[in-house]
Each structure stands twice: as C-alpha cells, then as structure tokens.
LOBA-438136 format. One record per residue (C-alpha): residue number from 1; chain; y, x, z. Coordinates in Angstrom, 3 decimals. Each point is the difference from the previous one (the first is absolute). Layout:
# residues N
R  nr  kette  c2  c1  c3
R  NUM  A  Y  X  Z;
...
END
This chain:
# residues 382
R  nr  kette  c2  c1  c3
R  1  A  219.395  192.966  158.859;
R  2  A  -3.016  -0.408  -2.296;
R  3  A  1.227  -3.439  -1.064;
R  4  A  3.496  1.338  -0.820;
R  5  A  -1.507  2.901  -1.948;
R  6  A  -2.245  -2.287  -2.063;
R  7  A  2.840  -2.451  -0.629;
R  8  A  2.247  2.859  -1.125;
R  9  A  -2.699  1.204  -2.395;
R  10  A  -0.305  -3.511  -1.397;
R  11  A  3.755  -0.301  -0.543;
R  12  A  0.105  3.390  -1.739;
R  13  A  -2.906  -0.993  -2.250;
R  14  A  1.688  -3.272  -0.937;
R  15  A  3.299  1.680  -0.827;
R  16  A  -1.741  2.543  -2.226;
R  17  A  -1.969  -2.617  -1.947;
R  18  A  2.565  -2.801  -0.496;
R  19  A  1.022  1.250  -3.416;
R  20  A  -3.549  0.077  -1.413;
R  21  A  -1.586  -3.067  -1.618;
R  22  A  -3.287  0.651  1.810;
R  23  A  1.649  0.713  3.355;
R  24  A  1.681  -3.114  1.376;
R  25  A  -0.212  1.454  3.495;
R  26  A  -3.818  -0.010  -0.008;
R  27  A  -1.290  2.369  2.677;
R  28  A  -3.040  2.259  -0.394;
R  29  A  -3.187  -1.136  1.720;
R  30  A  0.108  2.356  2.984;
R  31  A  3.588  -0.817  0.894;
R  32  A  -0.470  -3.753  -0.512;
R  33  A  -3.092  -0.091  2.257;
R  34  A  1.872  1.940  2.677;
R  35  A  2.847  -2.515  -0.151;
R  36  A  -2.518  -2.860  0.169;
R  37  A  -1.490  1.487  3.166;
R  38  A  3.481  0.459  1.439;
R  39  A  0.890  -3.628  -0.736;
R  40  A  -3.275  -1.144  1.560;
R  41  A  0.741  1.902  3.212;
R  42  A  3.510  -1.452  0.149;
R  43  A  -1.395  -3.500  -0.458;
R  44  A  -2.616  0.452  2.696;
R  45  A  2.748  0.811  2.483;
R  46  A  2.697  -2.451  -1.113;
R  47  A  -2.139  -2.893  -1.261;
R  48  A  2.175  -0.244  -3.144;
R  49  A  -2.181  -0.795  -2.989;
R  50  A  -0.114  1.494  -3.463;
R  51  A  -1.903  -0.835  -3.192;
R  52  A  -1.990  2.515  -2.014;
R  53  A  -0.425  -0.954  -3.651;
R  54  A  -2.675  1.855  -1.950;
R  55  A  0.197  -0.184  -3.785;
R  56  A  -3.183  1.278  -1.626;
R  57  A  0.593  0.834  -3.657;
R  58  A  -2.601  2.736  -0.359;
R  59  A  -1.464  -0.894  -3.386;
R  60  A  3.400  -0.890  -1.398;
R  61  A  1.510  3.348  0.949;
R  62  A  -2.779  1.863  -1.818;
R  63  A  1.482  -1.180  -3.275;
R  64  A  1.813  2.668  -2.034;
R  65  A  3.211  -2.073  -0.099;
R  66  A  2.445  1.603  2.445;
R  67  A  2.269  -3.071  -0.231;
R  68  A  -2.545  -2.084  1.937;
R  69  A  0.566  1.968  3.203;
R  70  A  3.766  0.010  -0.508;
R  71  A  0.056  -3.792  -0.527;
R  72  A  -2.280  -0.573  2.989;
R  73  A  2.171  2.093  2.304;
R  74  A  3.101  -1.685  -1.365;
R  75  A  -1.484  -3.410  0.848;
R  76  A  -0.863  1.122  3.539;
R  77  A  3.495  1.408  0.504;
R  78  A  1.531  -3.240  -1.294;
R  79  A  -2.060  -2.057  2.485;
R  80  A  0.654  2.173  3.056;
R  81  A  2.982  1.073  2.044;
R  82  A  1.426  3.502  0.295;
R  83  A  -1.191  0.073  3.613;
R  84  A  -3.621  -0.749  -0.967;
R  85  A  -2.273  3.018  -0.332;
R  86  A  -1.831  0.510  -3.301;
R  87  A  -2.655  2.630  -0.635;
R  88  A  -3.486  0.886  -1.174;
R  89  A  -2.615  -1.448  2.348;
R  90  A  -2.582  1.578  -2.306;
R  91  A  1.480  2.404  -2.547;
R  92  A  -0.281  -1.200  -3.570;
R  93  A  -1.483  -3.408  0.795;
R  94  A  1.413  -1.887  3.006;
R  95  A  3.707  -0.362  0.807;
R  96  A  1.034  -1.145  3.461;
R  97  A  3.199  -1.648  1.187;
R  98  A  0.926  -0.338  3.677;
R  99  A  2.257  -3.012  0.554;
R  100  A  1.716  0.448  3.362;
R  101  A  2.163  -2.364  2.075;
R  102  A  -1.776  -3.098  -1.321;
R  103  A  1.238  -2.363  2.710;
R  104  A  -1.799  -2.629  2.036;
R  105  A  -1.282  -2.279  -2.790;
R  106  A  -3.684  -0.882  -0.218;
R  107  A  -2.275  2.492  -1.742;
R  108  A  -0.925  -2.398  -2.809;
R  109  A  3.613  -0.748  -0.896;
R  110  A  0.933  3.696  0.066;
R  111  A  -2.901  0.983  -2.238;
R  112  A  0.688  -2.931  -2.341;
R  113  A  3.648  1.006  -0.381;
R  114  A  -0.840  3.650  -0.654;
R  115  A  -2.829  -0.920  -2.388;
R  116  A  2.264  -2.311  -1.995;
R  117  A  2.705  2.639  -0.222;
R  118  A  -2.289  2.815  -1.157;
R  119  A  -1.846  -2.283  -2.477;
R  120  A  3.254  -1.110  -1.653;
R  121  A  1.129  3.604  -0.228;
R  122  A  -3.312  1.101  -1.552;
R  123  A  0.170  -2.740  -2.648;
R  124  A  3.506  1.217  -0.793;
R  125  A  -1.176  3.569  -0.630;
R  126  A  -3.667  -0.144  -1.108;
R  127  A  -2.159  -1.928  -2.451;
R  128  A  -2.445  -2.693  1.126;
R  129  A  -2.935  2.256  -0.916;
R  130  A  1.384  2.823  2.143;
R  131  A  0.690  -2.330  2.944;
R  132  A  -3.591  -1.289  -0.112;
R  133  A  -1.232  3.535  0.690;
R  134  A  2.030  0.289  3.201;
R  135  A  -1.333  -0.981  3.432;
R  136  A  2.493  -0.630  2.805;
R  137  A  -0.733  -0.424  3.712;
R  138  A  2.307  -0.570  2.980;
R  139  A  -0.682  1.088  3.584;
R  140  A  2.184  -1.160  2.865;
R  141  A  0.044  2.481  2.836;
R  142  A  -0.792  -0.295  2.906;
R  143  A  -1.920  -3.208  -0.758;
R  144  A  -2.223  1.636  -2.640;
R  145  A  -1.991  2.286  2.295;
R  146  A  -3.662  0.348  -0.846;
R  147  A  -1.883  0.019  3.300;
R  148  A  -2.847  2.045  -1.418;
R  149  A  2.609  2.710  -0.371;
R  150  A  -0.940  1.417  -3.379;
R  151  A  0.746  -2.434  -2.817;
R  152  A  3.617  -1.173  0.221;
R  153  A  2.626  1.946  -1.984;
R  154  A  2.281  0.662  2.952;
R  155  A  -2.903  0.944  2.226;
R  156  A  -1.371  2.270  -2.716;
R  157  A  3.360  1.749  -0.145;
R  158  A  -0.080  0.580  3.734;
R  159  A  -3.509  1.403  -0.351;
R  160  A  1.165  2.312  -2.760;
R  161  A  2.807  1.262  2.214;
R  162  A  -2.290  0.765  2.935;
R  163  A  -2.976  1.067  -2.108;
R  164  A  2.131  2.485  -1.970;
R  165  A  0.857  1.726  3.278;
R  166  A  -3.634  0.023  1.163;
R  167  A  -1.495  1.026  -3.359;
R  168  A  2.039  3.184  0.049;
R  169  A  -2.407  1.062  2.742;
R  170  A  -3.302  -0.714  -1.771;
R  171  A  -1.646  3.192  1.217;
R  172  A  1.068  -0.744  3.580;
R  173  A  -1.321  -3.567  -0.359;
R  174  A  -3.391  1.375  -1.078;
R  175  A  0.001  2.236  3.061;
R  176  A  0.965  -3.006  2.145;
R  177  A  -3.035  -1.903  -1.301;
R  178  A  -2.236  3.007  0.680;
R  179  A  1.347  0.187  3.557;
R  180  A  -0.665  -3.742  0.360;
R  181  A  -3.645  0.386  -1.045;
R  182  A  -0.716  3.087  2.105;
R  183  A  1.997  -1.271  2.974;
R  184  A  -1.653  -3.414  0.085;
R  185  A  -3.489  1.494  -0.349;
R  186  A  0.656  2.462  2.813;
R  187  A  1.522  -2.774  2.102;
R  188  A  -3.030  -2.252  -0.431;
R  189  A  -2.447  2.792  0.811;
R  190  A  1.904  1.116  3.123;
R  191  A  0.420  -3.592  1.155;
R  192  A  -3.670  -0.984  -0.414;
R  193  A  -0.774  0.055  3.761;
R  194  A  3.214  -1.923  0.719;
R  195  A  -0.811  -2.497  -2.753;
R  196  A  -3.390  -0.714  1.596;
R  197  A  1.479  -0.442  3.489;
R  198  A  2.770  -2.306  -1.248;
R  199  A  -2.422  -2.098  -2.058;
R  200  A  -2.275  -0.408  3.025;
R  201  A  2.915  -0.934  2.276;
R  202  A  1.211  -2.653  -2.439;
R  203  A  -3.444  -1.572  -0.381;
R  204  A  -0.693  -0.050  3.747;
R  205  A  3.337  -1.523  1.051;
R  206  A  0.742  -2.691  -2.592;
R  207  A  -1.718  -2.089  -2.642;
R  208  A  0.571  0.902  -3.647;
R  209  A  -0.170  2.883  -2.490;
R  210  A  0.888  3.595  0.807;
R  211  A  2.456  0.320  -2.868;
R  212  A  3.045  -2.100  -0.764;
R  213  A  0.648  -0.536  -3.717;
R  214  A  3.321  -1.239  -1.328;
R  215  A  1.662  -0.206  -3.417;
R  216  A  3.015  2.303  -0.082;
R  217  A  2.436  1.007  -2.740;
R  218  A  0.006  3.581  -1.217;
R  219  A  1.991  1.875  -2.628;
R  220  A  1.745  -2.354  -2.470;
R  221  A  -1.207  -2.940  2.095;
R  222  A  -3.656  0.460  -0.965;
R  223  A  -2.383  -1.738  2.404;
R  224  A  -2.759  1.859  1.810;
R  225  A  -2.306  -0.571  2.990;
R  226  A  1.466  1.703  3.041;
R  227  A  -2.424  1.190  2.719;
R  228  A  0.474  0.330  3.757;
R  229  A  -2.163  -0.250  3.079;
R  230  A  0.138  -3.601  1.171;
R  231  A  2.393  -0.233  2.943;
R  232  A  0.328  -3.807  0.149;
R  233  A  -2.216  -2.939  0.852;
R  234  A  -1.554  -1.715  -3.034;
R  235  A  1.445  -3.251  -1.354;
R  236  A  3.440  0.788  1.428;
R  237  A  3.239  -1.662  -1.106;
R  238  A  1.716  2.361  -2.479;
R  239  A  3.165  -2.108  0.184;
R  240  A  0.960  1.832  3.189;
R  241  A  0.413  3.218  -1.959;
R  242  A  1.492  -1.756  -3.029;
R  243  A  2.725  -1.568  2.138;
R  244  A  0.698  3.324  1.668;
R  245  A  0.231  1.784  -3.381;
R  246  A  2.485  -2.604  -1.251;
R  247  A  2.246  0.522  3.032;
R  248  A  -0.366  3.784  -0.203;
R  249  A  0.992  0.194  -3.679;
R  250  A  3.148  -2.102  0.435;
R  251  A  0.928  1.981  3.110;
R  252  A  -0.411  -2.955  2.357;
R  253  A  -3.060  1.140  1.937;
R  254  A  -0.166  -1.439  3.509;
R  255  A  -2.724  2.473  1.020;
R  256  A  2.303  2.954  0.709;
R  257  A  -0.741  2.133  3.063;
R  258  A  1.849  2.772  1.731;
R  259  A  -2.233  2.993  0.725;
R  260  A  0.498  2.684  2.641;
R  261  A  2.516  1.872  -2.131;
R  262  A  2.090  -3.146  -0.400;
R  263  A  -0.910  -0.235  -3.713;
R  264  A  -0.644  -3.324  -1.688;
R  265  A  -3.586  -0.473  -1.132;
R  266  A  -0.704  -2.430  -2.842;
R  267  A  -3.596  -1.139  0.234;
R  268  A  -2.208  -2.982  0.708;
R  269  A  -0.831  0.088  3.717;
R  270  A  -2.519  -1.920  2.116;
R  271  A  -1.871  -1.023  -3.146;
R  272  A  -2.784  -2.320  1.216;
R  273  A  -2.114  0.782  -3.078;
R  274  A  -0.680  3.606  1.056;
R  275  A  -3.117  0.917  1.967;
R  276  A  0.142  2.464  2.957;
R  277  A  -1.785  2.633  -2.082;
R  278  A  2.256  -0.829  -2.947;
R  279  A  3.128  0.610  2.067;
R  280  A  -1.238  3.488  0.865;
R  281  A  -0.869  0.684  -3.644;
R  282  A  3.451  -1.097  -1.141;
R  283  A  1.866  1.958  2.665;
R  284  A  -1.881  3.162  -1.019;
R  285  A  -0.026  -0.833  -3.773;
R  286  A  -3.789  0.480  0.020;
R  287  A  -0.349  -3.351  -1.763;
R  288  A  1.364  1.680  -3.145;
R  289  A  -2.818  2.543  -0.439;
R  290  A  -1.844  -2.165  -2.632;
R  291  A  3.037  0.362  -2.251;
R  292  A  -1.376  3.420  -0.928;
R  293  A  -2.345  -2.037  -2.222;
R  294  A  3.023  -1.622  -1.695;
R  295  A  1.323  3.496  -0.663;
R  296  A  -3.312  1.128  -1.525;
R  297  A  0.004  -3.066  -2.288;
R  298  A  3.502  0.875  -1.209;
R  299  A  1.735  -3.126  1.312;
R  300  A  1.868  1.954  2.641;
R  301  A  1.150  3.515  0.827;
R  302  A  0.026  1.888  3.286;
R  303  A  3.804  -0.222  -0.060;
R  304  A  2.064  -2.813  -1.470;
R  305  A  1.747  -3.315  0.750;
R  306  A  -1.772  -2.625  2.112;
R  307  A  -1.847  -2.539  -2.244;
R  308  A  1.270  -3.566  0.632;
R  309  A  -1.986  -3.224  0.136;
R  310  A  0.771  -2.640  -2.641;
R  311  A  1.972  -2.341  2.245;
R  312  A  2.149  2.932  1.128;
R  313  A  0.739  0.992  -3.603;
R  314  A  0.940  -3.600  -0.851;
R  315  A  2.828  0.200  2.518;
R  316  A  1.427  3.287  -1.285;
R  317  A  3.523  0.207  -1.356;
R  318  A  0.143  1.565  -3.445;
R  319  A  0.967  3.464  1.183;
R  320  A  -2.895  0.018  2.495;
R  321  A  -2.476  -0.044  -2.903;
R  322  A  1.018  3.504  -1.050;
R  323  A  -2.276  1.362  2.732;
R  324  A  -3.080  -1.048  -2.013;
R  325  A  0.860  1.711  -3.282;
R  326  A  -0.001  3.776  0.098;
R  327  A  -2.990  1.073  2.091;
R  328  A  -3.264  -1.332  1.421;
R  329  A  0.064  -1.428  3.531;
R  330  A  -1.190  2.310  2.750;
R  331  A  -1.778  0.142  3.330;
R  332  A  3.045  1.737  1.461;
R  333  A  3.527  0.453  -1.282;
R  334  A  3.622  0.740  0.760;
R  335  A  0.387  -3.325  1.829;
R  336  A  -2.954  0.703  2.290;
R  337  A  1.302  3.424  1.115;
R  338  A  3.776  -0.564  -0.141;
R  339  A  0.371  -3.646  0.899;
R  340  A  -3.157  -2.000  0.594;
R  341  A  0.770  -3.183  1.981;
R  342  A  3.327  1.362  1.228;
R  343  A  1.809  -0.891  -3.230;
R  344  A  0.920  -3.251  -1.688;
R  345  A  -1.718  -1.079  -3.204;
R  346  A  2.891  0.989  -2.306;
R  347  A  0.015  3.475  1.535;
R  348  A  -3.774  0.247  -0.486;
R  349  A  0.439  -0.803  -3.700;
R  350  A  2.771  2.584  -0.302;
R  351  A  -2.343  2.613  1.490;
R  352  A  -2.691  -0.913  -2.560;
R  353  A  2.468  0.186  -2.906;
R  354  A  1.363  3.309  1.293;
R  355  A  -3.559  1.348  0.157;
R  356  A  -0.693  -1.090  -3.611;
R  357  A  3.198  1.554  -1.360;
R  358  A  -0.316  3.290  1.899;
R  359  A  -3.775  0.287  -0.178;
R  360  A  -1.602  3.443  -0.027;
R  361  A  -3.247  1.532  1.200;
R  362  A  1.883  1.730  2.789;
R  363  A  1.379  -3.370  1.181;
R  364  A  -3.564  -1.384  0.087;
R  365  A  -1.191  3.008  2.009;
R  366  A  2.861  -0.418  2.485;
R  367  A  -0.820  -3.697  0.457;
R  368  A  -3.723  0.733  0.463;
R  369  A  0.805  2.651  2.622;
R  370  A  2.343  -2.367  1.870;
R  371  A  -2.433  -2.947  -0.056;
R  372  A  -2.270  1.122  2.914;
R  373  A  3.038  0.258  2.287;
R  374  A  1.121  -3.507  -0.986;
R  375  A  -3.525  -1.355  0.582;
R  376  A  -0.461  1.744  3.383;
R  377  A  3.392  -1.126  1.257;
R  378  A  -0.768  -3.548  -1.138;
R  379  A  3.731  -0.565  -0.379;
R  380  A  0.507  -3.292  -1.741;
R  381  A  -3.675  -0.508  -0.689;
R  382  A  -1.077  -3.598  -0.428;
END
C-alpha cells in the first residue's frame, strides 16, 4: 500500500510539472528518496538490478541563469525513458535518475551505454564550460553495496529512511541511553559475586583467559570488541561455527533438533569446542554478563539486534543488512524473547527489522521484563 501511495504521488507530481520548463517530471527530494528506498527493497527481493545515476551540478546551479537548470533537465529527460525516475537526490545540487529494468548485461557495458547517452545529451544542451562543472557517478544496485554500511548512496538512502523514523524519537533515545547506563551499572554491581564465582570456575577448569574477546559489527557495520565469559577451549577451530553459520543463513542447517514440544530448534549442537563450564554458562546465558561493559562503552544497548561476526555479515543477503542500520545491537532483543533458536535466520532478521521500525521505550521495557523468563526456561539457548 505504501508503494502504491508513493507511486501515485510521483505520477501526480509529474503530471502537474510537465508543462513547466524546470519541471520535466523531476521529483522533490523526499519523494525521490522514498521511491529509491522502495526500488531497493523490490530489488533485494527479486534480484532485478537498477542503476542510480547521480549528477552533481551544485556550483553550476548557483548561477543566476535560470536557463542552465532548464537545459540540464532537458538533457536528462532526453537521455532517459519515461519509465525512469528522475528527482532531487540533494535539492538544488544533485539530481538522481533511477534506471530500472536494465537487463542482464555486464555492469561495465550498462554504465558505458548510459554514460555515453547522457554525455551526448549534455553536449547537445550545455556549453563545454558548463559540462566541465558537472560530476556524474553511476551505481549499479545490488552490486554497489558498501559493506561498511555508511558511505554508499543507496545505503545512505536506506539509513535516511530508517534514521528519519528513529530521530523522531530523540527524547526517547536519550532516555534509552540513560536506561542503558543505569541498567548496566546496576547489573554489574548486582552480579559481582556471580562474576567472581564464574571467573574462578573458568580458571580452575580450563587453560586460558577468563574473558572471550571477538570483533563484532554494531550499528552501521562499525566494528567493536565484543566481550563474553570464555566458554570454549583456547585455540579452537572457528571454522566449525563459520560452516554452521553459512548453512543457517541459507536455510540448509543440518543441526536441527526437535524439542519436547515438537518444535524445530536451529542451533549448533554437540560443539566440541565448548567446555563443561562453558556449556552451563551458555545454557543459562551467564556468559553474556560482561556485555554490560559494552553497553557502558556505548557500543551496545541493553535491548537491540544481535551483533554479528564478520564472516556472518559477509554471507548476508542485501535485505539482511537492514538489521544493522537503525539501532545499536543489544544484549537481549525481540529475537531472544520471541524466537531465539526456534526460528530460521530469515525470521530472526525480520524480528530485528520489526523491532527497529516499531521501536519505543515501552517495547524495550516489555523485552527486558520477558528476558528472565526466556533465560530461565533456556528454550533455544545455545
């Protein structure tokens, strides 16, 4: 319904502006970015590619001559089809064109053909001096995805879409951070006796450090050092987990179990890397207590999506990466209380995206209140 509404708005805007020399069906920034996000989502599901052309003419458009903009838009219209979407990527400076249904040709040949077409059209409408002030870039989606998650134009648009929704709740976000600080401090203080007992048990039963440190990806794919109590033997083979993650993401896990309620459980079982003490810590989630320190440092929140390891992220489909954009990762989250290891990977991602889009302080409080029950039951714990 949202897609049909946006498309209808775009068609109405085009019909109203066709008769104006500065119109040429060019959409306003907000509407164009919404359509870009919509096209991105469609591509993630269907796999059909599109090309985003960004034409930066900022300094040129500051000139007092109104004919420059009219000629520029005329050139873009001449080089594009009626079905291509044209609009302000950045009002007053950068014009974007979404070329859809580009076929199965190689990226280089597609970009070369589009570049040649737009260049010839620009030379037909503008002077050489004016053309020299224009910068043009092409981005083939889904191939042009920036893995750091915060530089690419299409990724930035996705961030803007999600961030706009979150930023409307700035006061609530400040309260969320305050709850994170107070909650993690209280948690560490209350858990001090438990921390000492666990540390002693780890040291007495296996060789190696008390804490396990691992690079994880947080909001926007930013790397941080993730802390847990060590639950595995040192110098273990991480490929066991990497192979499991690969199978889990593609939905081909061969480690499914059926629990007492006849529900499928998706988890890595009989992992030889885990120590006896570590198995108890994992089953009770006590190994996650040190993550309160990650919360204090601002890398994580008490509630949020689960932070992935790098090799997991590298196997994500494009739409999976949405779970890293809107909010910080958390110690607990919607997946842990509603699904945990009982759901497939795609369903886990959908829970994370649903949490980001419907986030509120009350939702966080509900998740925090439901977490002890999920931990005590141990349902799906791994």
